[in-house]
C-alpha positions as CSV (number, residue, x, y, z in Angstrom):
1,M,17.4,-15.3,-5.4
2,D,14.7,-15.8,-3.2
3,R,12.8,-12.9,-1.4
4,R,15.2,-12.1,1.3
5,G,18.2,-12.3,-1.3
6,A,16.3,-10.3,-3.5
7,L,15.9,-7.5,-1.1
8,Q,19.2,-7.4,0.2
9,R,20.6,-7.7,-3.5
10,M,18.5,-4.5,-4.2
11,L,19.8,-2.6,-1.7
12,Q,23.4,-3.7,-2.6
13,V,23.3,-2.8,-6.0
14,M,20.8,0.4,-6.0
15,P,23.9,3.0,-5.9
16,S,25.9,1.8,-8.7
17,V,22.4,1.6,-10.7
18,L,21.8,4.9,-9.6
19,G,25.2,6.4,-10.1
20,A,25.6,6.9,-6.3
21,T,28.2,6.0,-3.7
22,A,28.0,2.2,-2.6
23,V,28.6,3.8,1.0
24,L,25.8,5.1,2.7
25,P,25.8,8.8,4.3
26,A,27.2,9.3,7.4
27,T,23.4,10.4,8.3
28,A,21.9,7.5,7.6
29,L,24.9,5.2,9.7
30,L,24.1,7.4,12.6
31,S,20.2,6.7,11.9
32,G,20.5,3.3,13.0
33,C,22.4,4.2,16.1
34,A,19.3,4.9,18.1
35,E,15.7,5.9,17.4
36,V,14.2,8.8,18.7
37,G,10.2,8.9,19.2
38,T,7.6,7.4,17.2
39,G,7.7,10.1,14.3
40,Y,4.3,10.9,14.9
41,D,1.7,12.4,17.5
42,E,0.4,10.2,20.2
43,I,-3.4,10.7,18.2
44,A,-1.5,9.5,15.0
45,T,-0.8,6.1,16.3
46,P,-2.1,3.2,13.9
47,G,-5.2,1.7,15.1
48,T,-7.8,-0.5,13.7
49,G,-11.5,0.3,12.8
50,P,-14.2,0.3,10.6
51,I,-14.7,1.6,6.7
52,A,-16.2,4.6,6.1
53,W,-18.0,3.1,2.9
54,P,-20.0,5.2,0.3
55,D,-23.5,5.2,0.3
56,D,-23.9,5.5,-3.4
57,R,-21.7,2.6,-4.6
58,P,-20.3,-1.2,-4.0
59,R,-18.1,-1.9,-1.6
60,T,-15.2,-3.1,-3.8
61,A,-12.3,-4.0,-2.6
62,L,-8.7,-4.1,-4.4
63,V,-6.2,-6.6,-2.2
64,L,-2.4,-5.8,-3.5
65,G,-0.6,-9.1,-2.0
66,S,3.3,-9.2,-0.6
67,G,6.0,-10.3,-2.6
68,G,9.3,-8.2,-1.9
69,P,10.7,-6.8,-5.0
70,R,8.0,-8.6,-7.3
71,G,6.1,-5.9,-5.6
72,F,6.5,-3.8,-8.1
73,A,4.9,-5.5,-10.2
74,H,1.3,-3.9,-8.6
75,I,2.5,-0.5,-10.1
76,G,1.7,-2.3,-13.9
77,V,-1.8,-3.6,-12.2
78,L,-2.6,0.2,-10.9
79,K,-1.7,1.8,-14.3
80,V,-3.9,-0.5,-16.0
81,L,-6.7,0.3,-13.6
82,E,-5.9,4.4,-13.3
83,A,-6.1,4.2,-17.4
84,A,-9.4,2.4,-17.7
85,G,-10.8,4.8,-15.1
86,I,-11.5,2.0,-12.2
87,E,-11.6,3.5,-8.8
88,P,-11.9,0.6,-6.1
89,A,-13.7,1.7,-3.0
90,L,-11.1,0.5,-0.5
91,V,-8.0,-0.5,-1.2
92,V,-6.1,-3.4,1.2
93,G,-2.2,-3.8,1.1
94,S,0.5,-6.1,1.9
95,S,3.9,-5.3,2.6
96,A,5.1,-4.4,-0.9
97,G,1.7,-4.1,-1.7
98,A,1.0,-1.9,1.1
99,I,3.9,0.4,0.1
100,A,2.3,0.7,-3.6
101,G,-1.1,0.8,-2.3
102,S,-0.5,4.2,0.1
103,L,0.5,6.1,-2.8
104,Y,-2.3,4.7,-4.8
105,A,-4.7,5.9,-2.0
106,A,-3.1,9.2,-2.3
107,R,-3.6,9.6,-5.5
108,I,-0.3,9.7,-6.9
109,A,-1.0,9.1,-10.7
110,A,0.2,5.6,-11.3
111,V,3.0,6.9,-13.9
112,E,4.3,9.1,-11.3
113,I,4.5,6.0,-8.8
114,E,6.0,4.1,-11.5
115,R,8.7,7.0,-12.3
116,R,9.3,6.8,-7.8
117,A,9.6,3.4,-7.9
118,L,12.4,3.2,-10.8
119,S,14.5,5.9,-9.3
120,L,14.2,4.4,-5.1
121,G,17.8,4.7,-4.0
122,V,19.2,2.9,-1.5
123,T,18.8,5.3,1.3
124,D,15.2,6.2,0.7
125,I,14.5,2.8,2.4
126,A,17.5,1.9,4.0
127,D,18.5,2.9,8.0
128,P,20.8,-0.1,9.2
129,A,20.5,-0.9,13.1
130,F,23.9,0.0,14.7
131,L,23.6,-2.9,16.6
132,R,22.2,-4.9,14.4
133,P,24.2,-4.3,11.0
134,N,22.3,-7.4,9.0
135,R,18.6,-5.7,9.9
136,F,17.2,-2.3,8.7
137,I,15.4,0.0,11.4
138,G,12.5,0.8,9.0
139,R,12.2,4.7,9.9
140,A,13.4,5.6,6.5
141,L,10.8,3.7,4.8
142,Q,7.7,5.5,7.4
143,N,9.5,8.6,6.4
144,F,9.6,7.8,2.9
145,I,5.7,6.7,2.7
146,N,5.0,10.0,4.6
147,V,6.5,12.4,2.6
148,A,5.2,10.7,-0.6
149,V,1.3,11.0,1.2
150,G,1.6,14.7,2.4
151,D,2.0,13.7,6.0
152,R,-1.6,12.4,5.4
153,V,-3.0,10.2,8.4
154,I,-5.0,6.5,6.6
155,E,-8.5,8.0,7.4
156,R,-7.4,11.0,5.2
157,L,-6.3,10.1,2.2
158,P,-8.4,10.6,-0.6
159,R,-8.8,6.7,-1.6
160,R,-10.3,4.3,1.9
161,F,-6.9,2.6,2.7
162,C,-5.7,-0.1,4.9
163,A,-2.6,-1.6,5.8
164,V,-2.0,-5.2,7.1
165,A,0.5,-6.8,9.5
166,A,1.2,-9.1,11.9
167,P,2.0,-9.0,15.8
168,V,5.4,-10.9,16.0
169,G,4.8,-14.4,17.2
170,R,0.9,-14.8,16.7
171,K,-0.5,-16.1,14.0
172,E,-2.9,-13.6,13.3
173,L,-3.5,-10.3,11.4
174,V,-4.1,-6.5,12.3
175,A,-6.0,-4.3,9.6
176,F,-4.8,-1.0,10.5
177,T,-7.2,1.7,9.2
178,R,-6.3,4.7,11.0
179,G,-3.3,7.0,11.8
180,N,0.3,7.6,10.7
181,T,0.2,6.0,7.3
182,G,3.6,5.9,7.1
183,A,4.0,3.8,10.6
184,A,1.1,1.4,9.4
185,V,3.3,0.6,6.2
186,R,6.5,-0.1,8.1
187,A,4.7,-2.4,10.1
188,S,3.2,-4.1,7.0
189,A,6.6,-4.7,5.6
190,A,8.8,-5.5,8.3
191,L,9.8,-8.7,6.8
192,P,11.7,-10.3,9.9
193,S,15.0,-11.1,7.5
194,M,15.4,-7.6,6.9
195,F,14.0,-5.4,9.2
196,L,13.5,-4.8,13.0
197,P,10.1,-5.1,14.5
198,T,7.6,-1.9,14.6
199,T,6.3,-1.1,17.7
200,I,3.1,0.6,17.8
201,G,1.5,1.1,21.0
202,N,2.7,-1.5,22.7
203,V,2.8,-4.1,20.5
204,E,5.7,-5.4,17.9
205,Y,4.6,-5.8,14.5
206,E,6.1,-7.6,11.2
207,D,5.0,-8.3,7.7
208,G,2.1,-10.5,8.0
209,D,3.4,-12.9,5.2
210,M,3.6,-16.0,6.6
211,V,0.3,-15.4,8.0
212,S,-1.8,-14.2,4.9
213,P,0.8,-13.2,1.8
214,V,-2.9,-12.0,0.5
215,P,-4.8,-10.8,3.0
216,I,-8.4,-11.6,0.9
217,R,-10.5,-12.3,4.5
218,I,-9.0,-8.9,5.9
219,A,-11.4,-7.1,2.9
220,R,-14.2,-9.3,3.9
221,Q,-14.1,-8.5,7.2
222,L,-13.8,-4.8,7.0
223,G,-17.1,-4.9,5.0
224,A,-16.3,-5.7,1.5
225,T,-19.0,-7.1,-1.0
226,R,-16.8,-7.8,-4.0
227,V,-13.1,-8.3,-3.7
228,V,-10.2,-8.2,-6.5
229,A,-7.1,-9.6,-4.7
230,V,-3.2,-9.3,-6.8
231,D,-1.3,-12.0,-6.1
232,V,2.6,-11.5,-7.4
233,S,4.0,-14.8,-5.7
234,A,5.7,-17.5,-8.2
235,F,3.9,-20.2,-9.9
236,L,5.0,-23.4,-8.4
237,D,5.5,-24.9,-12.1
238,D,7.6,-22.4,-12.4
239,T,10.1,-23.6,-10.2
240,P,13.5,-24.3,-11.7
241,E,15.4,-27.5,-11.0
242,R,18.1,-26.2,-9.5
243,A,16.1,-24.3,-7.1
244,P,17.0,-25.4,-3.5
245,E,14.6,-27.8,-1.3
246,S,14.2,-24.5,0.8
247,W,12.4,-22.3,-1.5
248,R,10.4,-25.6,-2.7
249,Q,9.1,-25.6,0.6
250,R,8.8,-21.9,1.5
251,D,6.4,-21.4,-2.2
252,A,4.5,-24.3,-1.1
253,E,3.6,-23.0,2.2
254,R,2.8,-20.0,0.9
255,R,0.9,-21.2,-1.9
256,A,-1.2,-23.2,0.3
257,I,-2.1,-20.1,2.8
258,I,-3.0,-17.9,-0.6
259,D,-5.0,-21.0,-2.0
260,A,-7.1,-21.4,1.5
261,E,-8.3,-18.1,1.1
262,A,-8.9,-17.6,-2.7
263,S,-12.4,-18.6,-2.8
264,D,-13.2,-15.6,-0.5
265,A,-12.2,-13.1,-3.1
266,D,-14.3,-12.5,-6.1
267,Y,-11.2,-12.9,-8.7
268,L,-8.2,-13.7,-7.5
269,F,-5.7,-12.4,-10.1
270,R,-2.5,-14.7,-10.4
271,V,0.7,-12.2,-12.3
272,R,2.9,-14.4,-14.2
273,L,6.7,-13.2,-13.1
274,P,10.0,-14.7,-13.8
275,Y,10.9,-16.9,-11.0
276,Y,13.9,-15.4,-9.7
277,A,13.6,-11.9,-8.1
278,G,15.8,-9.3,-9.2
279,A,17.2,-6.0,-8.4
280,S,18.0,-4.2,-10.9
281,R,15.8,-0.8,-12.4
282,E,15.8,-3.0,-15.6
283,Y,13.8,-5.7,-13.4
284,R,11.5,-3.5,-12.1
285,E,11.0,-2.2,-15.9
286,N,10.1,-5.7,-17.0
287,L,8.0,-6.5,-14.2
288,I,6.3,-3.7,-14.9
289,Q,5.6,-4.3,-18.2
290,L,4.7,-7.7,-17.6
291,A,1.9,-6.6,-15.3
292,T,0.4,-3.8,-17.3
293,A,-0.1,-6.9,-20.3
294,Q,-1.4,-9.0,-18.1
295,T,-4.1,-6.9,-16.4
296,T,-5.0,-5.3,-19.9
297,D,-5.8,-9.1,-21.2
298,A,-8.0,-9.0,-17.5
299,L,-9.3,-5.9,-17.9
300,G,-12.6,-7.0,-18.7
301,R,-13.6,-9.1,-15.6
302,I,-11.6,-6.8,-13.3
303,A,-13.7,-3.4,-14.2
304,S,-17.3,-6.3,-14.0
305,L,-16.2,-6.5,-10.1
306,L,-14.9,-3.1,-9.4
307,R,-16.8,-0.7,-11.5
308,G,-19.7,0.8,-9.6
């Protein structure tokens, strides 16, 4: 199951997994009819700008890459780092990595992030677009993040954070370092095959997965001197023989983009996960457990780079 298929399957099965009705409530359906306003004051419009780095410690950055449902593995990484008292000066997130990274930047305990991830329900992130029922608007995800972080803008989060997104139709990235946290994360996670683009200002943004799945260079451009990047992409040699050729091509393209940036990281930590993505609670638990074990094994190297 590829990334899009896994996301679609997740939205289909979550109600049964959580014991809820398989039919979205009327409020969720109505939310897809139109989106009124941006959901934040104009002064909180997400934007770019320099990072206010600390003066008393190294400029360390933890980069959490994209990966759809595979992004649940980031929680296992965060659990180990938190338990070890490792505190990166900056968290850079893309797509699923931006979702996990924003909660971590709000200093929500990793075990609490895990609890919320395992109990995530369909209406937490799904708001079908009335005229395009095969796409989600994204406001539900925006609201979910804003509630979780206490409605704090990015620059007010306890940990420095950056959400990375791509302007639609352009092979470039934008690093949101200020403004409404939920809107920035929504833009970062707007996978074109699943979500409508997110409009910020007069620009439409989408998931930057095909531009940079693991935005290591963004961390460097923001001034990081030590970078640990977490990649949850599939290993090419784990590809089953029966996998469609289109999946193989997509995986190879993605791998080439990541490898092109790998030398800019002090450590590219690749978490090995099952090739096929899933949707169930059991799948999410398995990914978190696998990432926890592998991060524990790699902790020495990670600690040497991220500790001040």
